[in-house]
N, C-alpha and C positions, 0 to 999 in steps of 0.2 A: 505492500496500498504505501503511493506518495503520498508521504507526510508536508502539507503546509504549516511551518511553524510561526508563529507569533512574529510581529513584527513591529519595529516600531516605527513609528510611520514619517516617509519624508518631506522634509520639511526646507529645500536647498543645503546650501552648508557654505562656510565661510569664505567661501571663496565661488559661489554659484547662487544667483541673485533666480529663483525661482518664482513666476507671476502664481497665483492662489490657482487658481486652471489649470496648471500646469502640474504642482504637486497632485491636486484632487487628481489626475489622469495616472498619476504614476500608482497614489495609492488604492486605485479603484482597481488597477490592475493586477497589483499583488495580491489583492483582493479576493479576486475572482481567481487568480490563477490564468490567464489570461498576458498573451504578450502586449509589451501595446508601442504599435504603432506611430512614428514620429516622423512629420513633416513641418518642413517650415524653408525660410526660404535661404540658402548660403548665410553661416553668423550666426544664427540666434543659437546655438550650440545643444543642436541636437546629440553629436556624438559624444559631446563635456558633460551630456546628463547621465547617459552610464557609470560613467565615471564618478559622478557625482554620489552616485547613490549608490556605488557602491563603499564609495566612502562615510557619506553619511550612515551609512546601515552596518560600517563594518563587516563587507564581507568580499572576497576575494568578485576581482573583477576578467572576465575570460570575453577575448573580441576578437572576434569572426568577419574580418576586413574580407568584401564583397571584393569578384570581378567580374569581368566578361566571360571570363573562360571556368570560373568558379560549377560545379556543381553542388546538389544535392547532397550526394551522397561524399564530399569530401569533408562534410561538417561530422558525420557521423565516425567514419573510419575508413585507414585506407591499407590492404591487404600488397605491401613491398616485396613484390616478385620479384623483383631484381637483387633484393639481397638476399634471397633465399636460392635465387640461382646463386650468387656469385660463391653462399656458404655449399652448396653441393657441387660444386665446379673445386674453391680453391680450400674451403675450411674442415672442421673438423666438429664443425657443431653438429647435431642432432636436429636434422630440417624437418624432424617427422611430428617435430612441435611447434603447430602453423601458428598458436597466439601470440609467440614471440617473433613473428612478422606481421601479426595487427597492431597497425597504428590508430590511436583512437585521433577522429575531428572535435575542431572546437566544440561543438555540439555535444557529443559523447563527453567529451572535459568534463563539461558541465554538469553531465549525469549521473557520471562517478564521483563528485569531488564528492567530501564526507561530509560537507554542509551547503548551506543555499548559494548559490552564487550568482552572479546576477551576469548573464551573458547578453553581448553585443551583437546584431548581428547587422555590420555596420553596413550603407549606401546597398541593401538588397532589391533596387531597381536595376543596377550595371547585369546583372545576371540576365541569361535566357526569361523568358517571361513566362517560360515552364519552372522556372526555379520555386517561386513560392509553394505553388501546388505537390510539387516533392517532397515540401515540409511540411506538409498539411497532418498526415496521422502520427510523425514523431513528434510534434509539435501538441499532438492532443492526448495521445498515451503515454507522451515520455518516455517513450520507446524502441529501440530499432532491432531487429533480427541480423546476426553476423555469420550469414551461411556457410562462409570455410567452416565454422570452429561449433556450428551448430549450438548460439549462444544465443540468449538478449541480453541486453544490454538495457536495464531501466534502472530510469531515477527514486533513488531516495529521498531527495528532496528538489521539489517542483524550483529550478530554475527561473531566477525573473529574468523573464527576457524583452529584452528593448530593440527595436526596430526602427533604423531609420534609413528613409527615400527621400530622394532630390528630384521626385518625378516626373524623371526621364523617362521610364515607362508604366501603363495604368496596372494597378494591380490587381489579380483574378477577384469576382467578388467572391469565390467560394472559400479564398485565403484572407478578405475584409470582413467576414464572417467571426471569422473567430480571432481576430483583436480588437482590442480597446484604440482608439485611435486621439490623435491631440495634433493640432496643428502649432504650432508655436509661434504666435504672434510675433512683428519686432518689435522690439519694448517703447514705451512711448518716451516724453524726455523726461519723467519723473523716474519710473525704470533703469533707464538708462543713464541717471544721473548717479542711483543706486551701484550699478553695473562697475561705472567707474573709480566710486570711492570705495569700492574693495578691493580694487587695484591700485589703486593712486590715494591712500587714507590723506595724506597730507597737502594736496594736489588743491593750488589759489584757488580757490573761489567766483574768482571774474572769468580764469581761465578756464573754466571747467565753463562756467555759462557761456563764453567768447566761444568756444571750441563745439560742445553743442549746438549752438542757434548756425553754427556754420555747416557744422557734420547734417541736422535736419534739411537745410538749406538747400544742402546737394541732395538729398537724400529726395528731393521733391523734383528736380528734372527729369520729367519723364524720358527723354531721349538717349541717355544712358544706356550703354549696354549691358552692367553692372555695375549699380550703384556700391555705394563706400556700404560694409556693413560695421555688425560689434570688433570682429577682430583689427579691421581696419580702423577703426575710430580707435581703437586700445593702441595700438603702434602708432599712429597718429598722436596722441597723447603725449606716450611715452618721449617721440622726437621735440614735441614741443619743451616738454621737462629738460632733456637731454641740452638743447638748444637753447636754453632761456629765451625763451620766446615769451617776451611782454603781450598779456591782454590786450593792448591797446593794439600794436601790431597785427594782432589776429581778427580785428575789426572791419581792418584795412586791405589783408591780403590772405590767401590761404600758402603759408608756410610750406612746405616739403608734401609738394599736391602727388607725387606719384606713390606717398603710403596711402594715400584713400583711392588713390584712381590706379586703377593696373592695366586698362587698354589705351592704346593711343587714340582712337576715335572717341573715348570719353574726354582724354583732357586738349583737346583741340574743340568739342561741342562747346566745354566748361569756360576753355578761352573766350571761343566766339561769344557766347552768351555773355558774358562777362563784357567784353567788348562791344557787345551791340553790332557784331559783323556774322554772327551767328543766324542768321534766317529772320533779321532785323529783331528781334526780341528783346532787347537789353531792357526793358523794360521788366522783367522778371525781375531781377536786382534791384530794382527801386522799394521793391515790396519788402526788404530786408535791407 
């Protein structure tokens, strides 16, 4: 019988500010024993969420990074036939014991871990469209069969499963039905201020206010191919602090623009809008 141990509710950590809605989604998923599927634009902390759930609840984190070539079975186990062949040709090991050639994948590791672990299945939408469906039974039953050894691996403790997606592909309905879903909204200025203060507790108030004003102004530009995200904001503030940039300077210009904008077209767009040469819409900046 799979054990669902009592858990301390997740409430964020001293390094990860989670909205109340996100906290609720995490705790509901844990209580129901369902995977939590998390979406949101890049930089909203989808991957970091699992790391901080593990840290906040004092549990081991197991990370399964998904690639375009990843197959569902990779997360269960791998039968190392090459090693067995080499042992047969060159070694003196007893190759009849097939168990020694079975290597558990990340899902298998989470199943056999002696305590409840946090399993992050990161960027599930990178894999083939059939990948999520191929995991349905394993995530439902918390077990899988290894035909090479005629053994069934069953989880004693149901892991806390966090799945992230960047919406590169639509996920199957059958898979979605088995998940708790949460979309991480981009932080509003008040929440973003809290996030920044976690990383830079001694930042000058005027500098923080000026940086946030410029940052959110830039995010209002719909023509950007990649709008600056939380991670770019934090890097930019670190650059401002390291460069000794004053709040007054930020009001007039945006130093270290390349920390915020990562595409040449976006930089050209921004400079054009600022000077009024991009589509003749300099009025955008008069609002700020």
